[in-house]
C-alpha positions in Angstrom: 94.9 86.7 198.4 98.2 85.1 197.6 97.7 85.1 194.2 96.3 88.5 193.5 99.5 90.1 195.7 102.0 88.0 193.6 100.0 89.9 190.2 100.2 93.0 191.8 103.9 92.5 192.1 104.7 91.5 188.8 102.7 94.7 187.3 105.0 97.0 189.4 108.2 95.1 188.5 107.1 95.2 184.6 106.6 98.7 184.9 109.6 99.3 186.4 111.6 97.5 183.7 108.9 98.9 180.6 109.8 102.4 182.0 113.5 101.9 182.0 114.3 103.0 178.8 116.2 99.7 177.9 116.9 99.6 174.0 115.3 96.7 173.2 112.0 97.3 175.8 112.0 101.1 173.8 110.9 99.2 170.4 108.4 97.1 172.0 106.8 100.1 174.5 106.5 102.4 171.7 105.0 100.1 168.9 101.8 101.2 169.5 102.3 104.8 169.0 105.3 104.4 166.0 102.8 102.6 164.4 100.1 105.5 164.5 102.8 107.6 163.5 104.1 105.4 160.1 100.4 105.4 159.2 99.5 109.3 159.4 103.5 109.8 157.7 102.3 107.4 154.8 99.2 109.0 154.5 101.1 112.4 153.9 103.5 110.4 151.6 100.7 109.2 149.2 99.1 112.6 149.0 102.5 113.8 147.6 103.0 111.1 145.6 99.5 112.0 143.9 100.3 115.7 144.1 103.5 115.1 141.7 101.7 112.2 139.4 99.2 114.8 138.5 102.3 117.3 137.7 103.8 114.7 135.5 100.7 113.7 133.6 99.9 117.3 132.9 103.6 118.3 131.9 104.0 115.0 129.4 101.3 116.0 127.4 104.0 119.0 126.5 106.1 117.7 122.9 108.8 115.3 123.6 107.9 115.8 127.4 109.0 112.4 129.5 109.5 112.0 133.2 112.4 112.2 134.7 114.8 108.6 135.4 114.4 110.1 139.2 110.8 110.7 139.3 110.2 107.5 137.6 112.2 105.8 140.7 110.8 107.8 143.1 107.2 106.7 142.0 108.3 103.1 141.8 110.5 103.4 145.2 107.0 105.1 147.0 104.9 102.2 145.5 106.8 99.2 146.9 107.4 101.1 150.3 103.2 101.7 150.3 102.9 97.7 150.2 105.4 97.5 153.0 104.1 99.5 155.0 100.4 98.3 154.4 101.8 94.7 155.3 103.7 96.0 158.4 100.7 98.2 159.6 98.8 94.5 159.3 100.9 93.0 161.5 100.7 95.7 164.3 97.0 95.6 164.6 97.6 91.5 165.4 100.2 91.9 167.9 98.2 94.5 169.7 95.2 91.6 169.7 97.6 89.4 171.3 98.9 91.2 174.2 98.8 89.8 178.0 98.9 90.9 181.2 96.1 93.0 180.7 97.3 94.7 177.4 100.9 95.6 179.2 103.0 92.7 177.7 103.0 91.1 174.5 102.7 87.2 174.2 105.9 87.1 172.4 108.7 90.0 173.0 110.8 88.7 170.5 108.2 89.2 167.7 107.4 92.3 169.1 111.3 93.9 169.2 111.4 93.1 165.8 108.4 94.8 164.7 109.1 97.4 166.6 112.5 97.9 165.0 111.1 97.5 161.7 108.6 100.2 162.2 111.3 102.4 163.4 113.4 102.0 160.5 110.0 102.9 158.2 109.2 105.9 159.7 112.2 107.0 158.5 112.1 106.0 155.0 108.9 107.4 155.0 110.2 110.1 156.1 113.2 110.3 153.2 110.7 109.6 150.3 108.8 112.4 151.6 112.2 114.9 151.4 113.1 113.2 148.0 109.3 114.2 146.9 110.0 117.7 146.5 110.9 117.6 143.1 112.0 121.2 141.3 111.8 119.4 137.5 109.4 116.2 136.8 109.9 115.7 133.4 112.9 116.6 130.8 112.9 117.1 127.0 113.7 113.3 126.2 115.3 112.3 122.5 113.6 113.4 119.2 112.7 110.4 117.5 111.8 112.7 114.6 113.7 114.6 111.9 111.9 117.5 110.6 111.1 117.6 106.8 111.2 121.0 105.8 108.5 121.6 103.2 106.1 124.6 101.8 102.8 124.7 102.7 100.0 122.3 101.1 96.4 122.3 100.1 94.0 119.7 100.5 95.9 117.4 102.2 93.9 117.4 105.5 91.4 115.0 104.8 94.1 112.5 103.4 96.1 112.9 106.3 93.2 112.5 108.9 92.6 108.7 107.3 96.0 107.9 107.2 96.0 109.1 110.8 93.0 106.8 112.0 95.0 104.0 110.2 98.2 104.5 112.1 95.9 104.5 115.4 93.9 101.3 114.6 96.1 98.7 116.5 94.9 96.3 113.8 97.1 97.7 111.3 100.6 97.2 110.8 101.6 98.4 107.9 99.6 101.1 105.3 99.8 101.6 101.4 99.4 105.1 99.8 99.4 104.7 96.1 99.0 107.7 93.3 99.9 108.7 90.3 102.9 110.7 90.1 103.2 114.4 91.2 100.0 114.0 93.1 101.0 114.7 96.4 102.4 111.1 98.1 106.0 112.2 99.2 104.5 115.4 100.6 101.8 113.6 102.4 104.6 111.5 104.0 106.5 114.4 105.3 103.4 115.8 106.9 103.0 112.3 108.6 106.4 112.6 109.9 106.6 116.1 110.8 103.2 115.6 112.5 104.9 113.5 115.4 106.8 116.9 116.1 103.9 117.8 117.9 101.6 115.3 119.1 102.5 113.1 122.1 103.2 109.4 120.8 104.9 106.6 122.5 107.0 105.6 118.9 110.7 105.3 120.0 111.5 106.1 116.3 110.2 107.8 113.5 112.6 107.1 110.2 111.6 108.5 107.0 113.4 106.9 104.1 113.5 107.6 100.5 113.6 104.2 98.5 113.3 105.3 94.6 113.0 103.8 91.2 115.8 101.3 91.5 116.2 100.6 95.8 119.9 100.3 96.7 119.9 98.2 100.0 123.0 99.8 101.1 122.0 102.8 101.0 118.6 102.9 102.6 120.4 100.9 105.5 122.7 103.8 105.8 119.5 106.1 106.1 118.1 104.1 109.1 121.5 103.5 110.5 122.3 107.8 110.8 118.5 108.1 112.4 119.7 105.2 114.9 123.1 106.9 115.5 124.7 103.4 114.7 126.3 104.9 111.4 129.8 105.2 112.2 130.4 101.6 113.3 129.0 100.1 110.2 130.6 101.9 107.6 132.8 99.1 106.2 131.0 96.3 107.3 128.2 94.3 104.9 124.7 94.7 104.3 123.8 91.3 106.5 125.9 92.6 109.2 123.9 96.0 108.7 120.7 94.3 108.9 121.9 92.3 111.8 122.2 95.7 113.8 119.0 97.6 112.9 117.2 94.6 113.7 118.6 94.6 117.3 118.2 98.2 118.1 114.5 98.0 116.9 113.3 94.9 118.0 114.0 96.7 121.1 111.8 99.5 120.3 108.3 100.6 118.9 109.1 102.3 115.7 107.6 104.0 112.8 108.9 103.3 109.5 107.8 105.6 106.6 109.0 104.2 103.1 108.6 107.3 100.1 108.7 105.9 96.5 108.4 102.0 96.1 108.0 100.5 92.7 108.5 96.9 93.6 108.7 94.7 96.5 111.4 95.4 99.0 112.7 92.8 101.7 112.4 94.4 104.9 114.3 91.2 106.4 117.1 91.9 104.1 117.3 96.0 105.7 116.6 95.0 109.0 113.6 95.7 109.9 111.6 93.6 112.3 108.3 92.7 110.9 105.2 94.9 112.9 103.1 92.5 115.0 101.1 92.7 117.8 103.7 92.6 120.3 105.9 95.4 119.0 103.2 97.6 117.9 105.1 99.2 115.4 104.0 100.4 111.8 105.3 100.9 107.9 103.8 103.2 106.2 105.4 103.1 102.3 104.0 105.2 99.1 104.1 104.3 95.5 102.7 104.6 92.1 101.5 100.8 91.6 98.3 99.3 93.5 99.7 96.0 92.9 103.0 96.8 95.0 100.3 97.3 98.2 99.6 93.6 97.8 103.7 93.2 97.0 104.4 94.4 100.6 101.5 93.0 102.0 99.6 96.3 102.9 96.6 95.9 105.1 94.9 98.8 104.1 95.2 100.7 100.8 94.6 104.2 100.4 94.5 106.1 97.1 96.0 109.6 96.8 93.1 111.7 95.0 94.0 114.5 92.9 92.7 118.0 94.0 89.2 119.1 94.3 88.8 122.3 91.2 88.5 124.4 94.4 91.7 123.1 96.1 93.2 123.5 93.1 92.5 127.0 92.2 93.4 127.5 95.8 96.9 126.2 95.4 97.9 127.7 91.8 96.6 131.3 93.4 99.1 130.8 96.0 101.7 130.2 93.9 101.3 132.9 91.7 101.0 135.1 94.2 98.4 138.0 95.0 100.9 140.5 93.3 100.3 139.4 90.2 96.6 138.2 90.2 95.9 141.9 91.1 98.4 143.1 88.3 95.1 143.1 85.6 91.0 142.6 86.1 91.7 139.7 83.3 94.3 137.8 85.1 92.3 136.0 87.8 90.1 134.5 85.1 92.6 133.4 83.1 94.5 132.1 86.2 91.2 130.1 86.8 91.4 128.6 83.4 95.1 128.0 83.7 94.7 125.7 87.2 91.8 123.8 85.2 94.4 122.8 82.5 96.6 121.0 85.8 93.5 118.7 86.2 94.0 119.0 90.2 97.8 117.2 90.2 99.7 119.4 92.6 103.4 119.2 90.9 101.4 120.6 87.9 99.7 123.3 90.0 103.1 124.3 91.7 105.1 124.3 88.5 102.9 126.3 86.4 101.8 128.4 89.2 105.4 129.4 90.0 106.2 129.8 86.3 103.3 132.2 86.0 104.2 134.0 89.1 106.0 137.4 87.2 103.6 137.1 84.2 101.3 140.7 84.5 100.2 140.8 80.9 96.8 139.2 79.9 98.0 138.2 76.4 101.0 136.0 78.0 98.7 134.0 79.9 96.4 133.2 76.9 99.4 132.6 74.9 100.6 130.2 78.1 97.5 128.6 78.1 97.2 127.9 74.6 100.7 126.1 74.8 99.8 124.3 78.0 96.8 122.8 75.7 98.5 121.8 72.7 102.4 121.7 73.9 102.5 121.1 77.4 105.7 119.9 77.3 107.4 122.6 75.9 105.8 124.5 78.5 108.5 126.3 81.3 109.3 123.9 84.3 106.8 120.9 82.8 109.3 118.5 82.4 109.4 118.2 86.0 105.8 117.1 85.9 105.9 114.7 82.7 109.1 113.0 83.5 107.4 111.1 87.1 104.3 110.5 85.2 106.9 108.5 82.3 108.4 106.8 85.4 105.0 104.6 85.8 104.9 104.2 81.7 108.2 102.6 81.9 107.8 100.5 84.6 104.9 98.6 82.2 105.8 95.2 82.1 106.2 94.9 78.3 105.7 96.4 74.9 102.2 95.3 74.6 101.0 97.1 77.6 103.0 100.6 76.7 101.4 100.6 73.3 98.0 99.8 74.6 98.4 102.3 77.1 99.7 104.9 74.4 96.5 104.0 72.3 95.0 106.4 74.6 95.9 109.5 74.0 93.9 109.4 70.9 90.7 110.0 73.3 89.7 113.4 73.9 91.0 114.9 77.6 88.6 113.7 80.5 86.8 111.7 78.0 85.3 108.5 79.3 86.2 105.3 76.9 84.2 102.6 76.9 86.2 99.1 78.0 84.5 97.2 75.2 85.1 100.3 72.5 88.9 100.2 74.0 89.6 96.4 73.4 87.7 96.3 70.3 89.9 98.9 68.9 93.5 96.9 70.5 92.4 94.1 69.0 91.6 95.6 65.1 95.3 97.4 65.8 96.9 93.6 66.4 98.2 95.2 69.7 97.0 92.3 71.8 99.5 89.5 71.5 98.8 85.8 71.9 100.2 85.6 75.5 98.0 89.2 76.5 95.0 89.1 74.6 93.1 89.5 77.5 92.2 93.3 77.4 90.3 93.9 80.4 93.4 92.0 81.8 95.7 94.9 80.4 93.2 97.9 81.7 93.0 96.5 85.3 97.0 96.9 85.2 97.1 100.1 83.7 94.4 100.9 86.4 96.5 99.7 89.3 99.4 101.5 88.0 97.4 104.5 88.1 97.7 105.5 84.2 94.0 104.7 83.7 91.7 105.6 86.3 87.7 105.4 87.2 84.9 106.4 84.6 81.6 107.5 85.0 80.6 103.6 85.8 82.1 100.5 85.8 82.1 100.3 82.2 84.1 103.3 81.6 87.7 104.2 82.2 89.3 108.0 82.1 92.8 109.1 81.5 93.9 111.9 83.3 95.2 115.1 81.3 98.4 115.2 82.4 99.2 111.5 82.0 97.4 111.7 78.4 99.7 114.7 77.8 102.4 112.5 78.6 101.4 109.3 76.6 101.1 112.0 73.5 104.8 112.9 73.7 106.0 109.5 74.0 104.0 109.4 70.2 104.3 112.6 69.4 105.9 112.1 66.0 103.5 109.7 65.2 100.6 111.0 66.2 98.0 113.8 64.8 95.3 115.2 67.2 92.1 117.6 66.3 90.0 117.7 69.1 87.2 120.4 69.2 86.9 120.9 72.5 83.7 123.9 73.0 82.9 127.3 71.4 86.2 128.8 72.5 88.9 126.3 72.4 90.6 123.5 70.8 92.8 120.9 70.7 95.7 120.5 67.8 98.5 118.7 68.1 100.8 117.2 65.4 99.8 119.9 63.2 103.8 120.0 61.8 104.8 116.4 61.2 102.0 115.1 58.5 104.9 112.7 56.8 105.7 111.1 59.8 102.0 110.4 61.3 100.5 107.4 61.8 97.8 107.9 63.7 95.1 110.9 63.3 92.1 111.4 65.5 89.6 114.1 64.6 86.8 114.6 67.1 84.2 116.7 66.7 85.9 118.3 63.6 85.4 118.8 60.2 88.5 118.8 57.6 87.5 122.1 56.7 88.5 123.1 60.5 91.8 121.5 60.1 92.1 123.5 56.6 90.2 126.5 58.0 92.2 127.4 61.4 95.4 126.0 60.7 98.4 128.6 59.7 99.2 129.2 55.8 102.0 126.9 56.0 100.2 124.3 57.7 98.0 124.8 55.0 99.8 124.5 52.4 101.8 121.5 53.6 97.8 119.8 54.9 96.8 120.2 51.3 100.5 118.2 49.9 100.7 115.7 51.7 96.9 114.8 53.6 96.1 112.7 50.5 99.2 110.9 50.7 100.0 110.6 54.2 102.1 107.4 53.3 102.6 106.1 56.7 99.3 106.8 58.1 97.6 103.2 59.6 95.1 104.7 61.9 92.4 107.4 61.5 89.5 108.0 64.0 87.1 110.3 62.4 84.2 111.0 65.0 82.3 114.0 63.1 79.1 114.7 63.9 78.6 117.4 61.4 80.7 115.8 58.8 78.5 114.4 55.6 81.0 113.6 53.5 84.7 113.2 52.0 86.5 115.8 49.4 87.6 114.0 46.4 91.2 112.2 46.2 91.0 111.7 49.9 91.0 108.4 50.4 93.1 106.7 47.1 96.9 107.5 48.2 96.5 106.3 52.3 97.9 103.0 50.8 99.4 101.9 54.6 95.4 102.3 56.4 94.5 99.4 58.1 91.9 101.0 60.6 89.1 103.4 59.7 86.6 104.4 62.3 84.1 106.7 61.1 81.6 105.9 63.9 79.1 108.4 65.2 79.5 110.7 62.3 75.8 111.0 62.3 75.0 113.1 58.5 77.7 110.8 56.9 75.3 109.6 54.3 77.8 107.6 52.0 81.2 106.1 51.7 83.3 107.3 48.5 83.8 104.5 46.4 87.9 105.4 46.3 87.2 103.9 49.8 88.0 100.8 47.8 91.4 102.1 47.0 92.6 101.1 50.6 93.5 97.9 49.9 95.3 97.1 53.4 92.5 98.0 55.2 91.9 95.6 58.0 88.9 97.2 60.1 86.4 99.3 59.1 83.5 100.8 61.7 80.4 103.0 60.2 78.3 102.7 63.5 75.6 105.6 64.4 76.2 107.3 60.7 73.5 108.2 58.2 75.0 105.6 55.6 72.1 103.7 53.9 74.5 101.1 51.1 77.8 100.1 51.5 79.5 100.8 47.9 80.3 98.0 45.3 83.9 99.0 45.6 84.3 97.8 48.9 84.6 94.5 47.7 87.6 95.2 47.0 88.8 95.4 50.8 90.4 91.8 50.7 92.4 92.4 53.7 89.5 93.3 55.9 89.3 91.5 59.3 86.7 93.8 61.2 83.5 95.0 59.8 81.2 97.0 62.3 77.9 98.6 61.2 75.8 99.1 64.8 72.9 101.6 64.5 73.1 102.2 60.7 70.2 102.2 58.3 71.6 99.3 56.2 69.0 97.8 55.0 70.9 94.3 53.8 74.2 93.6 52.5 74.7 92.9 48.5 74.7 89.0 48.6 78.1 87.5 48.1 79.7 90.7 49.1 80.5 89.5 53.0 82.0 86.4 51.1 84.6 88.2 49.7 86.3 89.1 53.1 88.2 85.7 53.6 89.9 87.3 56.6 87.3 88.3 58.2 87.4 87.9 61.8 84.4 90.0 63.7 81.3 91.0 62.2 79.1 93.3 64.2 75.2 94.5 63.2 73.7 95.5 66.4 71.1 97.9 67.4 67.2 98.5 66.5 66.9 99.1 63.0 65.9 96.3 60.5 68.6 94.4 59.1 68.1 91.6 56.3 70.6 88.6 57.3 68.5 85.8 55.2 72.2 86.2 52.6 74.5 87.6 55.1 74.3 84.0 57.7 75.1 82.0 55.0 78.1 84.1 53.7 79.2 84.4 57.5 79.1 80.5 58.1 81.6 79.7 55.3 84.4 82.5 56.6 87.3 80.1 57.4 88.3 82.8 60.4 85.5 84.2 61.7 85.5 84.1 65.6 82.8 86.7 66.5 79.6 88.4 65.4 77.1 90.6 67.1 73.9 90.6 65.6 70.7 91.9 66.3 67.6 90.7 64.8 64.4 92.2 64.5 60.6 90.6 63.6 62.3 87.6 61.9 61.6 84.5 63.6 63.0 82.2 60.7 66.5 83.8 60.8 66.4 83.2 64.4 65.5 79.3 64.0 68.2 78.9 61.3 71.2 80.9 63.4 70.4 78.2 65.9 71.0 75.6 63.5 73.9 76.5 62.4 76.8 75.8 64.7 79.3 77.2 62.9 78.0 80.5 63.9 76.4 80.1 67.6 80.2 79.1 68.8 81.3 83.0 67.6 78.4 85.0 68.8 79.3 88.1 71.0 75.9 90.0 71.7 72.7 88.9 70.2 69.8 90.8 70.6 66.0 89.4 69.3 63.5 92.8 68.9 59.9 92.4 68.1 60.1 88.4 67.2 55.9 88.2 68.0 56.2 84.4 67.0 59.0 83.5 69.0 57.8 81.6 72.1 61.0 79.9 72.9 64.4 80.6 72.9 66.8 77.7 73.5 69.9 78.2 73.3 72.8 75.2 72.9 76.5 75.0 75.1 78.0 76.0 72.0 76.0 79.2 71.2 76.9 80.1 75.1 80.8 79.9 74.9 81.4 83.2 73.8 78.2 85.4 74.3 78.7 88.5 76.7 75.3 90.0 76.3 72.1 89.2 75.9 68.5 91.4 74.8 65.2 90.3 74.7 62.8 93.0 73.8 59.2 93.2 73.0 59.1 89.2 72.2 55.7 89.2 73.2 55.1 85.7 72.5 58.3 84.9 74.6 57.5 82.3 77.6 60.8 80.9 78.2 64.2 80.7 77.5 66.4 77.3 78.0 69.3 75.6 77.5 69.8 72.8 74.9 70.7 69.2 77.0 74.3 69.5 78.0 76.2 67.6 75.3 80.3 67.5 76.8 81.7 66.5 73.0 80.6 69.3 71.2 82.3 71.8 73.5 85.6 73.5 73.4 88.2 72.0 75.8 89.0 74.8 77.8 84.9 75.2 78.1 84.1 76.2 82.2 81.7 73.2 82.9 80.6 74.7 86.2 79.2 77.8 84.3 77.8 77.3 81.2 77.0 81.5 80.4 81.0 81.2 80.9 80.9 85.2 79.8 77.6 86.3 79.7 78.3 89.7 81.5 75.2 91.7 80.6 71.1 90.8 80.1 68.4 93.3 79.2 65.1 91.7 78.8 62.1 94.4 78.2 57.9 93.8 77.2 58.7 90.2 76.9 54.9 89.6 78.4 54.3 85.8 78.5 57.9 85.1 80.3 57.8 84.2 83.9 60.8 83.8 85.5 64.6 83.9 84.4 66.0 81.4 86.7 68.4 79.6 83.8 70.6 82.5 84.6 71.9 80.5 87.8 74.6 79.2 85.5 75.6 82.9 84.2 78.4 83.1 87.1 80.0 86.1 85.2 76.9 88.1 84.9 77.5 92.0 85.8 74.5 93.6 84.8 70.9 92.4 84.7 67.8 94.5 83.5 64.3 93.2 83.3 61.4 95.9 82.7 57.8 95.7 81.2 57.4 91.8 81.9 54.0 91.7 82.9 53.9 87.9 83.9 57.3 87.8 85.3 56.5 86.2 88.8 59.9 85.3 89.3 63.8 85.8 88.7 64.9 82.5 89.9 61.6 80.1 89.8 61.1 76.5 90.8 59.9 75.1 87.4 60.2 71.1 87.6 63.8 70.6 88.7 64.9 73.9 89.6 64.5 73.7 93.4 67.2 70.7 93.3 69.6 72.2 91.1 69.4 75.5 93.3 70.0 73.0 96.2 72.5 71.5 94.8 74.3 74.8 93.7 76.2 76.6 96.5 74.3 80.3 96.7 77.6 81.5 96.8 78.0 80.6 93.4 74.4 82.2 92.0 74.5 86.3 91.3 78.2 86.0 92.8 79.4 88.7 89.8 76.2 90.6 89.6 76.7 94.5 90.2 73.7 96.4 88.9 69.8 95.0 89.2 67.5 97.0 87.5 63.8 95.8 87.7 61.2 98.3 86.4 57.3 97.8 85.6 57.0 94.4 86.6 53.6 94.2 88.1 53.1 90.8 89.3 56.9 90.1 90.1 56.6 89.1 94.1 60.5 87.3 94.9 64.1 87.7 93.4 64.6 84.3 95.1 63.1 82.4 97.9 67.1 81.7 99.4 68.9 84.0 100.9 72.0 85.1 98.4 75.4 87.0 99.1 75.5 89.3 96.2 79.3 89.9 97.1 79.8 92.4 94.7 76.2 94.1 94.2 76.7 97.6 94.0 73.2 99.1 92.7 69.7 97.8 92.5 67.2 100.0 91.2 63.2 99.4 91.5 60.3 101.4 90.3 56.5 99.8 90.0 57.2 96.4 91.5 54.4 96.7 93.6 54.0 92.7 94.6 57.7 92.5 95.5 57.5 92.8 98.9 61.0 91.1 100.5 64.5 90.9 99.0 66.7 87.7 99.6 69.1 89.3 102.1 70.1 88.9 105.2 72.5 91.2 107.5 75.6 89.9 105.4 74.2 90.0 102.2 75.2 92.8 99.9 77.4 94.7 101.7 78.1 97.6 99.4 74.9 97.8 98.1 72.6 100.8 97.4 69.1 101.0 97.1 66.8 103.2 94.7 63.5 102.8 94.8 60.1 104.5 95.9 59.4 105.1 99.5 56.0 103.5 99.6 57.7 100.3 98.2 60.5 100.6 100.9 57.9 100.3 103.7 55.9 97.5 102.6 59.7 95.5 102.4 59.7 92.7 104.8 62.9 91.7 106.5 64.1 88.1 107.5 65.1 90.5 111.3 65.5 93.7 112.5 69.5 93.9 112.3 68.9 93.2 108.2 66.4 96.1 108.2 68.3 98.4 110.0 71.5 97.8 107.8 69.8 98.3 104.3 67.6 101.4 105.7 70.9 103.5 105.6 71.6 102.5 102.3 67.9 103.3 100.4 67.6 106.5 98.4 64.3 107.6 97.8 62.9 108.5 93.8 59.8 109.6 92.3 60.3 108.7 89.1 57.5 110.3 86.9 56.5 109.6 83.2 59.3 111.5 82.2 62.3 109.7 84.0 60.4 106.4 83.5 61.4 106.7 79.5 65.0 108.4 80.5 65.3 105.3 82.9 64.1 102.9 80.1 66.7 104.4 77.3 69.5 104.4 79.3 69.1 100.9 80.5 68.5 99.7 77.1 71.2 101.3 75.3 74.0 99.5 74.0 
């Protein structure tokens, strides 16, 4: 009883003290109420936080909008305060659970006092933050990282811009190269990219555009960057090294986009002071160049070629520059405008230049006159200097005179003509343009393509020259070249009519000599008649005239300097005049695909002849002893289906001391094949070999010597042929530079057709550079890579990466029992196309999901549906690359003709 009374007394005393209002006791007394108030007030603050945050996120979508520093600081303060309040509320809950005296007194009064004091202070802080959160302005216009570039309206650049933008968004790409011919719009595209950042939200702190130019000046490049960074004033009199340090110090702290325009060679970004873009700084460099190889030198992770405009886009741009007022001034002008736009070949700079020049021309006759000028003398068209000069810069940057001469030679071909690479190289060799250091014509072609001076043709076997680049090339050699080309019924190309005395190269395509005389002006005709028969400086005459039947009397005798005469594809030309014997300096004669049936005896006087090409002619034989007169002969070619007797020719060829290359087609003469294969001197010269209708040939054994130079092998209608083999390898017989890893060191094309007893072509595993394989009408061909005795072991030893590693085109046509290409999975890294027609037993392709990544497959739908696959993933990958064809009989013939064409 006494103890109970004691507790009551203590409670009464405590209650009096609790209600007394002591400052210390107030913090303890009001703790629970203040904790509740703190929790409610903090929830109100977080609601304000979310409202402000939503407002900021919305307004930051506006261009160059960024949250103010005050708002950013408030956000940080609220987040920190929210963490502290959460901890304090948790401490308060624990205090409430640990009271004594029936919940009236804390166990630790000192801790409760400190907690109560802290809660009171936090309540004040939360209220202050609530009041601060009532912002009038939450975002401000930040520093503009982009200097706007003035520019005209563009046409046709949007797809290219989208492609570049995808690369900018790709975080794995840091350096991007844009390349293309001069005047194609690379600079315009770069300016569009620059200006795009004026209207889009981005996180680049700096966007810097610098023009580098043909001869880069590091100091000028640095000054442009320093000015953009606001640091130019303090760097006017310091060295490039100090500037580089200044630039690097500023940019390494920021995410930047550097746009470099017109780079011609490797530019050392470290020397300029540019920190190299990486995963940490997330910066990017985009540059433009005319040379694809510069993309590699600059370490570009993505190369993008800027292409010319399509015909439709080009016409729209041209019409825009001409203006509707002029276009509507006469009903004939719109069609003339279309013709003139076509002459610009989709090059934006040319379209703009020519369009502006024609903007005030409202007379259709003026348009017709200017179109003719643009076709024949483009350099004289008003303003065209600004178009041709940029193109000339690319020409001047070629590494030496050999490359320049080879490039200029291409202007002898018609505008837009698909130039067969092989033919072009043959011209260069015949003209002695390939010297001992640059004898690889294909390397030169690739270099010209990388410089955007040549472009891809209709297939990988061809290249083309853009019309305006051709104009520039002709302008460079205009005093030495005359060109006559019949384009169509309404337009011709005639260049160099007034410079006959200086002409060194004459190109006639689809023209006749009469055309030149009839269509020229009277003064030119008179000049022609007086000089054409002399042409004292003429060294090259390319005359591809289908309607030409003969040459006028006295045409050749005084062309004493002529070294190359090409009459190929003059299909009606029946004979060579006897006067051809007067061309005593002639070194190259090509009469391929003509109607000539014999060579005149007078040809024996061409003792300097180095190259004789008779492909596809009706000449059945060459008179005995004639070839032996050509002691300087290096190249002899008689390729085609028509019969030709080699009985005398082989004996003459084998004794020629300088002979290095032969291309021969043997028809129905097994004895000649055996004789050829017995003449080791000739075997090492074979570049092309065709065996046609050799029914008695049962096997063909190729020696390493014969394989050394061979590029093309064709076997057709050899019905008894069972196998093609390789003679046992004998190292001592091989040239020092022979590639022992690849017996067929240069073999690129193999065509086999209608060889009914052939069962496989396993020997092709040694053809490392094979690009085209065409197999058709071989009724017993079961395998391509077979497994006869020893073959399986050989394939196991060889890397599967090696087999068909260069193959680009595979055609399989009417092979009824072919069941496999190879039982191993092969990689086919360069394969672009497979054509399969009527190969009903072929039920699997040697692919897995990593094979032939860029290959398209053409075949019949029924065949495709029957194919088995290594796995479902492989099937899915190639299903998107299949194109269905339903060939009829006529189509079969077309496929056969196109595939067997040489």
